[in-house]
C-alpha positions as CSV (number, residue, x, y, z in Angstrom):
1,M,135.0,117.1,91.0
2,S,132.1,115.3,89.4
3,V,132.1,111.5,89.1
4,A,130.8,109.2,86.3
5,V,130.7,105.5,85.8
6,I,130.9,104.2,82.2
7,T,130.5,100.7,80.9
8,G,131.9,99.9,77.5
9,A,134.5,102.6,78.2
10,S,137.1,101.1,75.8
11,G,134.7,101.1,72.9
12,F,134.6,103.6,70.0
13,V,132.1,105.9,71.6
14,G,133.2,105.0,75.2
15,R,136.7,106.3,74.8
16,H,135.6,109.6,73.4
17,L,133.1,109.9,76.3
18,V,135.9,109.2,78.8
19,E,138.1,111.8,77.2
20,K,135.4,114.5,77.2
21,L,134.4,113.9,80.8
22,I,138.1,114.1,81.9
23,R,138.4,117.5,80.2
24,R,135.3,118.6,82.1
25,D,137.2,117.6,85.3
26,Y,135.3,114.4,86.0
27,E,136.6,111.4,87.9
28,V,135.7,108.4,85.8
29,W,135.2,104.7,86.6
30,A,135.8,103.0,83.3
31,V,134.2,99.5,83.2
32,V,135.9,97.4,80.4
33,R,136.0,93.8,79.4
34,R,139.8,93.6,79.5
35,E,142.6,95.7,80.9
36,T,142.8,99.0,79.1
37,E,145.1,102.0,79.5
38,F,143.8,105.6,79.7
39,S,146.0,108.7,79.6
40,S,144.8,110.2,82.9
41,D,145.0,109.4,86.6
42,K,141.4,110.5,86.8
43,V,140.4,107.2,85.3
44,H,139.9,104.1,87.4
45,V,139.7,100.9,85.3
46,V,137.5,98.0,86.4
47,C,137.6,94.8,84.3
48,C,134.1,93.2,84.2
49,E,132.3,91.1,81.7
50,L,128.7,92.0,80.9
51,R,127.4,88.8,82.6
52,E,129.1,90.0,85.8
53,I,127.7,93.5,85.8
54,D,125.8,92.9,89.0
55,T,129.2,92.6,90.9
56,L,130.0,96.3,90.2
57,P,128.8,97.4,93.7
58,Q,131.6,95.3,95.2
59,R,134.2,96.7,92.8
60,I,133.4,100.4,92.8
61,S,133.1,102.9,95.6
62,G,132.8,106.6,96.1
63,V,130.3,107.2,93.3
64,A,127.2,108.3,95.3
65,G,125.3,111.0,93.4
66,S,127.1,110.3,90.1
67,C,125.8,109.5,86.6
68,F,126.0,105.9,85.3
69,Y,126.5,105.6,81.5
70,H,125.7,102.2,80.1
71,L,127.3,101.7,76.6
72,A,128.5,98.1,76.8
73,W,126.8,95.9,74.3
74,E,128.0,92.7,72.5
75,G,127.1,92.0,68.9
76,S,126.4,95.6,67.8
77,S,127.6,95.0,64.2
78,G,127.8,92.3,61.6
79,P,126.1,88.9,61.8
80,A,126.1,89.0,65.6
81,R,123.1,91.4,65.4
82,G,121.1,88.3,64.5
83,D,122.2,86.3,67.6
84,Y,118.9,86.6,69.5
85,R,120.3,85.0,72.7
86,M,123.2,87.4,72.7
87,Q,120.8,90.4,72.2
88,M,118.5,89.3,75.0
89,D,121.5,88.8,77.3
90,N,122.5,92.4,76.5
91,A,119.1,93.6,77.5
92,A,119.2,91.7,80.8
93,A,122.7,93.1,81.4
94,C,121.4,96.6,80.8
95,A,118.7,96.2,83.5
96,A,121.2,94.6,85.8
97,A,123.5,97.6,85.3
98,A,120.7,100.0,86.3
99,K,120.2,98.0,89.5
100,S,124.0,98.0,90.2
101,A,124.0,101.8,89.6
102,A,121.3,102.3,92.2
103,Q,123.1,100.1,94.7
104,M,126.3,102.2,94.3
105,G,124.4,105.4,95.0
106,C,124.3,106.7,91.5
107,T,121.4,109.0,90.9
108,R,121.2,109.1,87.1
109,F,121.3,106.3,84.4
110,V,121.9,107.1,80.8
111,G,121.4,104.2,78.4
112,A,122.8,104.0,74.9
113,G,120.0,102.9,72.6
114,S,119.8,102.9,68.9
115,V,117.9,104.7,66.2
116,T,117.0,101.2,64.8
117,E,114.5,101.0,67.7
118,L,112.6,103.9,66.1
119,M,112.9,102.4,62.7
120,Y,111.5,99.0,63.5
121,R,109.1,99.7,66.4
122,D,106.0,100.4,64.3
123,Y,106.9,97.8,61.7
124,L,107.2,95.0,64.1
125,L,103.6,95.7,65.3
126,Q,102.2,95.1,61.9
127,D,100.6,91.8,60.9
128,E,102.6,89.9,58.4
129,S,105.8,91.8,58.9
130,H,108.9,90.0,57.7
131,P,111.9,91.4,59.7
132,D,115.4,90.2,58.8
133,I,117.2,88.2,61.5
134,V,119.6,91.1,62.2
135,T,116.5,93.0,63.5
136,C,117.2,91.0,66.7
137,Y,119.6,93.8,67.5
138,A,116.9,96.4,67.4
139,V,114.6,94.2,69.5
140,G,117.3,93.7,72.1
141,K,117.7,97.5,72.3
142,M,114.0,97.9,72.7
143,A,113.9,95.3,75.5
144,A,116.8,97.0,77.2
145,E,115.1,100.3,77.0
146,Y,111.8,99.1,78.6
147,L,113.4,96.7,81.2
148,T,115.8,99.5,82.3
149,R,112.9,102.0,82.7
150,C,111.2,99.5,85.0
151,V,114.3,98.9,87.1
152,C,115.1,102.6,87.3
153,T,111.5,103.3,88.5
154,Q,111.8,100.6,91.1
155,Q,115.1,101.8,92.3
156,G,114.3,105.5,92.3
157,L,117.0,106.2,89.7
158,D,116.7,109.0,87.1
159,Y,116.3,107.3,83.8
160,I,117.4,108.7,80.4
161,W,117.6,106.8,77.1
162,A,119.5,107.9,74.0
163,H,118.4,106.7,70.6
164,I,121.7,107.2,68.9
165,S,121.7,107.9,65.1
166,N,124.2,106.6,62.6
167,F,127.6,107.6,63.9
168,Y,131.0,107.5,62.4
169,G,134.5,108.9,62.9
170,A,138.2,108.5,63.0
171,G,139.2,105.3,64.9
172,D,136.1,103.3,64.1
173,K,137.4,99.9,62.8
174,T,134.0,98.5,61.9
175,Q,132.5,98.3,58.4
176,N,129.9,100.9,59.0
177,F,128.3,102.7,56.1
178,I,130.7,105.7,56.0
179,N,133.7,103.5,56.3
180,F,132.3,101.2,53.5
181,L,131.9,104.2,51.3
182,L,135.3,105.8,52.0
183,K,137.2,102.6,51.7
184,N,135.7,101.9,48.3
185,Y,136.1,105.4,46.9
186,L,139.7,105.7,48.2
187,E,140.6,102.4,46.6
188,G,139.0,103.5,43.3
189,R,136.0,101.2,43.5
190,V,132.4,102.2,42.8
191,P,130.1,100.7,45.5
192,E,126.8,99.1,44.7
193,L,124.2,101.4,46.2
194,T,120.5,102.0,46.1
195,A,119.1,105.3,44.8
196,G,119.4,106.7,48.2
197,A,116.0,108.3,48.4
198,Q,115.4,107.3,52.1
199,Y,116.2,110.0,54.6
200,A,119.2,109.6,56.9
201,D,121.2,111.5,59.6
202,F,124.8,111.0,60.6
203,M,126.7,112.3,63.7
204,Y,130.4,112.5,64.3
205,V,131.6,110.4,67.3
206,T,132.8,113.3,69.4
207,D,129.4,115.0,69.1
208,V,127.8,111.7,70.2
209,A,129.9,111.7,73.3
210,G,129.1,115.4,73.9
211,A,125.4,114.7,73.6
212,L,125.6,111.9,76.1
213,I,127.3,114.2,78.6
214,A,124.6,116.8,78.0
215,L,121.9,114.2,78.8
216,G,123.8,113.1,81.9
217,E,124.0,116.6,83.2
218,K,120.7,118.2,81.9
219,G,118.4,115.6,80.4
220,R,114.9,115.3,81.9
221,P,114.4,112.2,84.0
222,G,112.1,109.6,82.4
223,C,112.7,110.9,78.9
224,S,114.1,109.3,75.7
225,Y,116.0,111.4,73.2
226,Y,117.0,111.2,69.6
227,V,120.7,111.8,69.4
228,G,121.8,112.9,65.9
229,Y,123.1,115.9,64.0
230,G,119.4,116.9,63.5
231,E,119.4,117.7,59.8
232,P,118.1,114.6,58.0
233,R,118.5,114.6,54.3
234,P,118.1,112.0,51.5
235,L,120.9,109.5,51.8
236,R,122.1,110.2,48.3
237,E,123.2,113.7,49.4
238,F,125.4,112.2,52.1
239,V,126.8,109.8,49.5
240,E,127.5,112.5,47.1
241,T,129.4,114.5,49.7
242,V,131.6,111.5,50.6
243,R,132.3,110.8,46.9
244,D,133.1,114.5,46.2
245,L,135.6,114.6,49.1
246,A,137.2,111.2,48.5
247,A,137.2,110.5,44.8
248,P,135.4,113.2,42.7
249,A,136.2,111.5,39.4
250,L,134.4,108.3,40.3
251,E,130.7,107.6,39.9
252,T,128.7,107.5,43.2
253,G,127.3,104.0,42.6
254,L,123.8,105.3,43.4
255,G,120.9,103.4,41.8
256,R,122.8,100.2,41.1
257,K,120.6,98.0,43.3
258,E,117.0,98.1,44.6
259,F,116.2,99.2,48.1
260,H,114.3,96.6,50.2
261,G,114.8,97.9,53.7
262,L,112.9,100.2,56.0
263,S,113.2,104.0,56.1
264,L,113.3,106.0,59.3
265,E,110.3,108.4,59.5
266,F,111.9,111.5,60.9
267,R,108.5,113.3,60.9
268,K,107.5,111.0,63.8
269,I,110.6,111.9,65.9
270,N,111.2,115.0,68.0
271,I,114.7,115.6,66.8
272,D,114.8,119.0,68.6
273,K,114.2,117.7,72.1
274,L,117.9,117.2,72.9
275,R,118.7,120.8,72.0
276,Q,115.6,122.1,73.8
277,D,116.2,120.4,77.0
278,T,120.0,120.5,77.2
279,S,121.1,123.3,74.8
280,F,123.4,120.9,73.1
281,I,124.5,121.7,69.5
282,P,126.7,119.5,67.5
283,K,130.1,121.0,66.5
284,V,131.4,118.8,63.7
285,S,129.8,119.3,60.3
286,F,129.3,116.3,58.0
287,S,132.0,117.5,55.6
288,D,134.5,118.1,58.4
289,G,133.7,114.8,59.9
290,I,134.3,113.0,56.6
291,R,137.6,114.7,56.1
292,Q,138.8,113.6,59.6
293,T,137.6,110.0,59.0
294,M,139.1,109.9,55.5
295,D,142.5,111.0,56.8
296,W,142.4,108.2,59.5
297,I,141.2,105.5,57.0
298,E,144.0,106.4,54.5
299,R,146.5,105.7,57.3
300,N,144.7,102.6,58.7
301,K,143.0,100.8,55.9
302,E,144.2,97.4,57.0
303,V,142.6,97.6,60.5
304,I,139.0,98.1,59.3
305,Q,137.2,94.8,59.8
């Protein structure tokens, strides 16, 4: 039986990762902030705050040769993305997690980064750039990526970093873009949207979990990977699909406000490296993912933050 350690195991992506690993006959050490129940005796729960991540070697044993997945991150949505102290604490905790992984005898470290790193990296190098305060989240992820690479090199730990694209799915209680669209359309409201000319890519949460497992098992040490569905299209096309499935009689809301943000330049990203190195192929199409998410939202509208 293979073994894996996962921080942030009770989160949206973390729970799916735990479930998929169990189905692959893994024994899982689930590191969570507060006591959490999992439906398998293959899961060992360890309660640990991010600031205490360096105590994991005293709490976990029998994981030599395993893969350590670091998903835990505070302030990943909403105004907290602009809390620069929190984001820098996250980056330091990520590096500390890598050192703890090495001390426990883990041989691989997979870090959960963000596609926002790729979006803002070049922009932040420009003179006279004017990033919004929530860009602190992307900067924190960048710091975590580079600090962790340093620690993994020092500790002799295989290092893999995942730039995770926009993800969504049933069970996500945040006000992410897909939830925002679905909730508006399902309640008969037309959202205020830009023209949607910028390119985007969305990945269903179960495929994100599957991609992380593929990286843990087959990813090349020292590499970073774009984790997404791999078929970027203008955002308006995704919006139209969501509208068509949720409320075809409504207007989309496209073009009602101007776009002032940054666009991700997919031409600068090797979106095929994940498939080439691991043979991973996403299973859930955008339409099917929207149907599953829509069914969940219709039953749980009140829990979306």
